[in-house]
C-alpha positions, 0 to 999 in steps of 0.5 A: 904967836900961839894960834887961837886953837893952841891957846884954848887947848893950853887953857883947858890943860891948865884948868885940868892940871889945877884940878888934877895935879900932873906931878907929885907936887906937895902943899900944906893943904895936902897935909904932907909933912916931912916928905923926904924922910917920913914915908913913900910909896915904891911903885912897880908893875907886877904884871897883867892878869890873864883869865883862861878857859880852854875849850877848843872846837873845830867848827867852821863855815864853808867858803865859796870856791874851796875844796874841803876834805872831811877827816876825823881826829883821834878823839872823833872830832870832825876836821875840815881841811880847806885846800888851796893851790899851794897850801892847806889850812885847818881852822879852829876856834876856842878860848885863848890863854898864855898859860895854854901856850906853855903846854902846847908841845905836850898837848901837841895839837889843838885837835886832841881832846883838852880838859876845860881848865879854869884858872888865873895867872899873870904875865909881866908887862913889857918894858917901856909901856906907858900907864897913868897913875892917880893917887888920892887920900881916902879921907878927903879925896885930895888927889896927890899924884896924877901923871904918866909913868913907864913900866920897868922904871923905879919910882917913889911918891912921898906920902904921909904915915898913917894915911890910907890912899886910893889909887887908879892905874890904866894903860893902853899896854903900849907906848901910847900916853894914856889921856887924863880923865875927862873930869876932876870928879873921878866917879864920873870921869871917863877915857876913850877905849881907843880903836882896836888897841888894848886897855888895862885897868887896876885900882886899890888902896894902901895904908902907910903903916909899919906896926913893927917900927911906928917911928921909923921911915917907911917905904911901902911897896905898891905893886900894880896888877892890871886886868884887861878891860876889853875883849881880845880877839887873837888871830893865830897863824900857825906854821907847825904843819909847814914845819917852818918859822913864820917870817912875814905875814899880812892879814886883813879883816873883811868887815866891821867886827869891832866896837869902841866906847868909854871906860869909867876911870874909877870903876873900870866899867866899860860902856859900848858906844859905836862900831869901828868902821873900815877894813883892818889890815895888819902886818905886825904879828907878835910872838905868842906870849909864853911860847919860845918858837916862831912857828906861832905868831899872833895878830891882836884886836880889841873890842867892846863887843861881847856878843857872838861874831858870826861869819868872821872872815880873815884874809891871809894876803901873804906870808913867808916862811923859812925852810929847813935848809939854811938860807932858803925861804918860801913865799906865798902871795895869793890871798886866801879868805877864811871864814869862821862860822862863829866866834862865841860870845864872851865877857870883857877881859876874856879872849877868843882865839881864831886859829889858822893852822897852815899845812903842807898841801898834798898831791893826789894820785889815784884818789889818794892824797900823798905828802910831797916828801918822805917823813923824817924825825928831828929831835926837839920841837915839832919833831915829825916833819916832811922835807921841804925840798924833797932831797935824795937822802940816806940819813938815818932819821928818814928810815924807820922799821915797820910799825914803829914811831922812831927812826933808826938810832932814836930811842927804843922800838916803840910801836905806833904810826909815826905819821900820826905824830905829824902836826896837826895830829890826826891829819896824816897816816901811814898808807894802807896796802891798797893805797900803795897798790894804787901806785902800782896800778897807776898809769901816770908813772914816770921813771927818771934817768938811771939813779934819779927818781920815780914820779907820778902825775897828780891831778893837781899838777899845777902846784909846782911853785913854790915847791921843787916838784909838781909831781908825786916824786920818790927818790931812789933812797933804797933801804937799810938791811941787817947784813953779816954779823948783824951789821946794818948795810945801806942797799938799793940806793939809786935803784929802789924806792921802798915805802912801808904800809901800815898793815900786817898781811896775816893777823892770827886772832891778834896773837901773831902777825905774819908778813908786812907789805911795802911798796917797792919801785925799781928803776935800774939797769944791770951790767951797764958799767961792765958793758954787759946787759943794758936791760932797764927794769922798771917795776912797781910792786908791793912785796910780802916780807918774811917777818913774824911777830908773836904777842907783839914781839918780833921773832924774825927782824928781817924787815930792815929800815925803809922810808915812810911817805904819809897820806891824808887820813 
């Protein structure tokens, strides 16, 4: 037997069903005739409209207990680096758009100056999303259809030639079934906005006519383009600066930032009503729409709030990335809370982006913050990278000529600093001669066994796990030189570390440069295999090379190819 509650619910449903038919039921009162041969509407979802206005900023508030290093991006904008034990982060706030995602590789970094762009585009609705469609005759207001439909499914509704129909559609942009309107009077009917989920709305009218063939059957297309009814807050985790795909992540919002209300079914007007209370944890991160790689993942939250959100705090509870060696992963489980000084006010239907660029942490020796491994180049997406495991390597893509952006075997010789191209751009640079000299003068140098490495003890040595080395570790990769008849020869492997600096030694009024400084660390023994002298040379020095450049052209290309180890700017 039905319970009293179930009986009452069923009675209410029946009353609403009589007022707003839940299917395309036909009757003589509706004036529908010749329904199967006269005319029909072919219903389809054409997409979701996206407004955008890109204007990214980098301002943020200080977090207690965090160490910050102020840097300058290429356009002079201050960049705050939030440093932690195992990884660093750069925070930015700005407007978000799906169209922006398609060009992010060309822009290369949100820290480059972006033009303020204003436009409208649309994206497809995912398959299987539920939406409600209400159709009524404009002449008399009779509702002829009121039911839930599914995106991606073909559907037709029988109608009458010559009639004009008003239609309303709304959806939570998910598989959640949208509720029926609260009243049969659609002008006053509402639905709840939900708590933190998307809400889409569309409305319009269509006249069923075929002026070219008035007497022929009509199949009139009705394409629905939804608009966002709420304000969207997107929290993006970006692991391009860790040169890895994001596999798992969990975030938590630390305060009652979001609000809910009701939406008028007919007009789409949203009325704000109350705060959504409680912390909001989320592990479901999605691909960023229009972006084909997995190093940008998004958490979406929706609100009826349109004013500023001050001190917006996001706790990154854990995350897991894939390393550049197949099958290897790295997991970070220490929670970190980031504070965005302000998410600026914005209209309903628009989006705001709170972006967390996760960056490989550096190792500080002698006041210089060094990358953990040498720079290498991998053609394609996000090409300038640091090796995760800091393996010893003689691969061509790890050896560069001085002052050029491409390694051996890649493209033409193009002048520039390759470290400048590491994401996020403006954070890293090739070390200066003085910074290399700081290694030479360091008292923390440690020479490994013959043919292994030279290392330095950083001030933040406790950052070993989950990295392979807790020290500033240089492998004895040697160099590539020009040998007899111009044949390139790999030399110095197992004996020397050779790292470029960023400066010419002598600059003659900008017309000619004489000499290049580089770091050379030696850890080798002579004659051991022959039973002769077993002298071990442990030398760390910077060397002046004999390259001469005039008007930008190298006259004596004697410098060969060496490794590059980037430093924080």
